[in-house]
Phi, psi and omega in degrees: 000134179282190184234138172267117187243112181276123180235135182294127186291333181263327180229075183301133181287124183304322181297320181286324176298317178298323178297318178296315182295324177297319178296316180299316181295334180268011176094019180281155172248131188237139170258130189214159178279151170237194176273007170233257183259168174291148185223163175254139180208168176205176176291126183296343182271355179264086184301322181298325181282322177303318179299323178296322179291320174304316182294317181298318181275357182056049182254143174268116182304335182291335182237347183292145176246097181277158185242138172260128170271124184242160182276334181196176182294327178300318178290323175303316185296339178293337184246000183264139175296314173194148176235115182284171187298321181296316179293319179301315180295321178296318177298317182296322180290329192248006179236149357289150181172176186277062180230134177248126181252124177274122183229163173286131182276145175259189186284355175282343180282124177307142188303327183300337181273349187275107176282186182300329180276353184057048179238157171222162171264146176228144179221146171240094186283160176262357180291124186292327180298308184290327176296320178294324177297313180298316180298315182288322179293326177088008179200169182297162178248133175295141180221129170216134189294149178261116182218160180258113181256012184288152177056031177061018177245119180263121176218156181258136179287136183244338186260112183299330178294319177292320178302316180295318179300322183277322189239002184301335180271359181252336185234164189280317181220134167248118181274128173265101178245024182100175181291131180278170178275170185255355180243140180281183179287157170284137180250130179238122176279115183251021184270350178253179182298322180246120178302141183231129176284122181249352170207124174281134184231216189297325181227154176277147179292139178261000000 
């Protein structure tokens, strides 16, 4: 059975952040708040755990576009093949915030994340809890949204207590960082000459 861990959304307790990072480094899977919806994540360097998340989400690695949560644009650039000036300026205007940018992955990205297009999603969230986790872990956090697809109705879970009740026996930690939002991030494909919005989300692109 996993643990429901309440963390203050504005002033995350360092001891609890360290507890989450220790679990991630030991192969834990964590459900956590972002600046949009609640998400599932793990240490990007734990390939065995990444495979479990693919299985849980019923995703095909050949076509899935997984997302790295990063602390800043500098960290994003460590995993990007190249970021042109237009995309860089757009990222700077809109981060931190609920935006996912699809970019070409470079060789620093673990092979398991490279789909046929060799792309990944990157996000720089404004949520303090997840930013502290990334900072303490020292590398990006895998992120994929937690949603209910049953009965042909797609909705995002917002109540961490309910999330724990439903998934507490499958994952190591469910972070209670307050009620989540109901809309996911906006997704922008940055792999072509002109960036293209492919999903409208919680906020409009600036």
